[in-house]
C-alpha positions in Angstrom: -18.1 -31.8 -65.3 -20.4 -32.9 -62.1 -23.5 -29.9 -61.1 -22.4 -27.8 -57.9 -21.7 -27.7 -55.0 -18.3 -29.8 -55.0 -16.7 -31.0 -51.8 -13.4 -32.0 -51.3 -12.6 -34.0 -47.8 -9.0 -34.3 -46.2 -8.4 -35.9 -43.3 -5.5 -34.6 -41.2 -4.2 -36.5 -37.9 -0.8 -35.8 -35.9 0.3 -36.6 -32.5 2.7 -34.5 -30.1 5.5 -35.5 -32.4 6.0 -36.0 -35.7 4.5 -35.5 -39.2 0.8 -34.7 -39.9 -0.7 -37.5 -41.8 -3.0 -36.1 -44.7 -5.4 -38.7 -46.2 -8.1 -38.3 -49.1 -10.0 -41.1 -50.0 -8.9 -42.8 -53.3 -5.3 -40.6 -53.2 -2.2 -41.8 -51.9 -1.6 -40.1 -48.3 0.9 -37.3 -47.7 2.8 -36.3 -44.8 3.8 -32.9 -43.9 5.2 -30.9 -41.2 6.0 -27.2 -40.2 8.1 -25.3 -42.8 11.6 -24.6 -41.4 10.5 -20.6 -40.7 8.2 -22.3 -38.1 10.7 -24.4 -36.5 9.9 -27.3 -38.5 12.4 -29.9 -40.3 12.1 -28.2 -43.7 12.3 -31.5 -45.5 8.6 -32.1 -45.7 5.7 -30.4 -47.6 4.1 -27.7 -45.5 0.7 -26.1 -44.9 2.3 -23.1 -47.0 4.0 -25.2 -49.6 0.7 -27.3 -50.1 -1.0 -24.1 -50.6 1.8 -22.5 -53.0 1.3 -26.0 -54.7 -2.5 -25.5 -55.2 -2.0 -22.5 -57.0 0.4 -23.7 -59.0 -1.4 -26.8 -60.0 -4.5 -25.0 -60.7 -3.0 -22.2 -62.9 -1.6 -24.6 -65.1 -4.7 -27.0 -65.0 -6.9 -24.2 -65.7 -4.9 -23.0 -68.3 -5.0 -26.4 -70.0 -8.4 -26.4 -70.1 -8.8 -23.1 -71.4 -6.5 -23.4 -74.3 -8.3 -27.2 -75.3 -11.6 -25.0 -75.4 -10.4 -22.5 -77.2 -8.3 -24.9 -79.6 -5.2 -23.4 -79.2 -1.8 -25.6 -79.7 1.0 -25.5 -77.4 3.6 -27.7 -76.4 4.0 -27.5 -72.5 3.7 -25.2 -69.5 6.1 -24.7 -66.8 4.9 -22.4 -64.2 6.8 -21.3 -60.8 5.1 -19.7 -57.9 6.4 -18.0 -54.9 4.1 -17.3 -52.1 4.7 -14.2 -49.6 3.9 -14.8 -46.1 3.5 -11.5 -43.9 2.2 -10.1 -40.9 -0.6 -7.6 -41.5 -2.3 -5.8 -38.6 -1.3 -8.4 -36.2 -2.5 -11.6 -38.9 0.1 -13.6 -40.5 -1.5 -14.4 -44.0 -0.3 -14.9 -47.8 -0.6 -11.4 -49.5 0.7 -12.4 -53.3 1.3 -15.1 -55.1 3.9 -14.1 -57.6 3.0 -17.0 -60.7 6.2 -17.2 -63.4 4.9 -18.8 -66.5 6.7 -20.2 -69.7 4.5 -21.4 -72.3 6.3 -23.3 -75.4 4.3 -23.1 -78.4 4.5 -24.7 -82.2 6.3 -22.3 -85.2 3.3 -20.0 -86.3 1.1 -19.9 -82.8 -0.4 -16.5 -81.8 2.0 -15.2 -78.8 -0.9 -12.4 -78.4 -3.6 -14.9 -78.0 -1.3 -17.3 -75.7 -0.7 -14.6 -73.3 -4.6 -13.8 -73.2 -5.1 -17.3 -72.4 -2.4 -17.3 -69.5 -4.1 -14.1 -68.2 -7.6 -15.8 -68.3 -5.8 -18.7 -66.7 -5.0 -16.3 -63.7 -8.3 -14.5 -63.7 -10.1 -18.0 -63.3 -8.5 -20.0 -61.5 -10.3 -21.1 -58.7 -7.7 -21.7 -56.1 -6.7 -18.0 -56.2 -10.1 -17.0 -56.5 -10.9 -18.3 -53.3 -7.9 -16.5 -51.5 -7.3 -13.4 -50.3 -3.8 -12.6 -51.5 -3.5 -10.8 -54.7 -2.0 -13.4 -57.7 0.4 -11.8 -59.8 1.3 -13.3 -63.4 4.8 -12.8 -65.1 4.4 -15.1 -67.9 6.8 -15.8 -71.2 6.0 -17.5 -74.3 9.0 -19.7 -76.2 8.1 -20.3 -79.8 9.8 -23.7 -81.0 12.3 -23.4 -83.5 11.3 -25.4 -86.5 
């Protein structure tokens, strides 16, 4: 890992009509538009869905790193995240992220350790740690049958 600070750059460009072009060096460009809730077409990634995607992505990658460091054997992790956007004191903001995780582990795996590692991933995810909204984890561990 590189020493801190890390810097991540994204360029956004838009005209009066049409999609937003998002670019970052070395990455495939993305297109975004307002979500349907804000009068957009609802068929593009939006800032809101990208933020919720960042929470989901960070959670699963954080778990993978923690599980590897703990030498914990697992088979797969699926994660669904729902971000709640509300108006609080006149400010529109995300107030919570509901993280539903389903971890599949091999026979004989310690489910209590699995749940501890999932909770640690929630607690240490740098995206949710950087936000004001409170993340909530609802985790399930499925033991693979032999």
